[in-house]
C-alpha positions as CSV (number, residue, x, y, z in Angstrom):
1,M,128.1,-120.0,-36.4
2,R,125.2,-119.5,-33.8
3,G,123.3,-122.5,-32.4
4,L,127.3,-124.8,-31.6
5,E,129.0,-125.1,-28.7
6,L,132.4,-125.1,-29.3
7,A,135.5,-124.5,-27.3
8,P,137.2,-120.5,-27.3
9,E,139.6,-121.8,-29.6
10,E,137.7,-124.0,-31.5
11,R,136.4,-122.7,-35.7
12,V,135.0,-123.6,-38.4
13,Q,135.4,-123.3,-41.9
14,V,132.4,-124.1,-44.3
15,I,133.2,-125.8,-46.8
16,R,130.1,-126.2,-48.8
17,L,126.7,-124.1,-49.3
18,D,124.0,-124.0,-51.7
19,A,120.2,-124.2,-51.4
20,W,120.1,-127.9,-50.4
21,H,123.2,-128.7,-48.3
22,L,125.6,-127.1,-45.5
23,E,128.7,-128.9,-44.6
24,F,131.5,-127.3,-43.1
25,V,134.5,-128.3,-40.4
26,V,135.6,-127.7,-36.5
27,I,139.3,-126.8,-36.7
28,N,141.1,-127.2,-33.1
29,P,144.2,-124.5,-32.4
30,A,146.7,-127.4,-33.6
31,G,145.2,-126.8,-36.9
32,E,143.2,-130.3,-36.7
33,I,139.8,-130.6,-38.0
34,T,138.1,-132.4,-35.3
35,A,134.7,-132.7,-36.7
36,T,132.9,-132.4,-40.4
37,V,129.2,-131.5,-39.7
38,R,127.0,-132.2,-43.2
39,M,122.8,-131.4,-43.2
40,T,120.2,-130.0,-45.0
41,T,120.3,-126.4,-45.6
42,E,116.5,-126.4,-43.8
43,R,117.8,-128.3,-40.9
44,A,120.6,-125.8,-40.2
45,V,117.7,-123.4,-40.6
46,R,115.8,-124.6,-37.8
47,L,118.6,-125.3,-35.6
48,G,119.7,-121.6,-36.1
49,V,123.1,-122.2,-36.8
50,I,122.2,-120.3,-40.9
51,A,119.4,-117.8,-41.3
52,R,117.7,-117.7,-45.1
């Protein structure tokens, strides 16, 4: 995902993306969820995480 700083071995899995919200988790190499991120779709676009 653009606009996010991740370690090379981390990955992102999108949980929910609709007209109003983006929700995703960050997963480390051991398969553990290290962060859950929720934001409005509008903010995600402003931050450059996603594009419309």
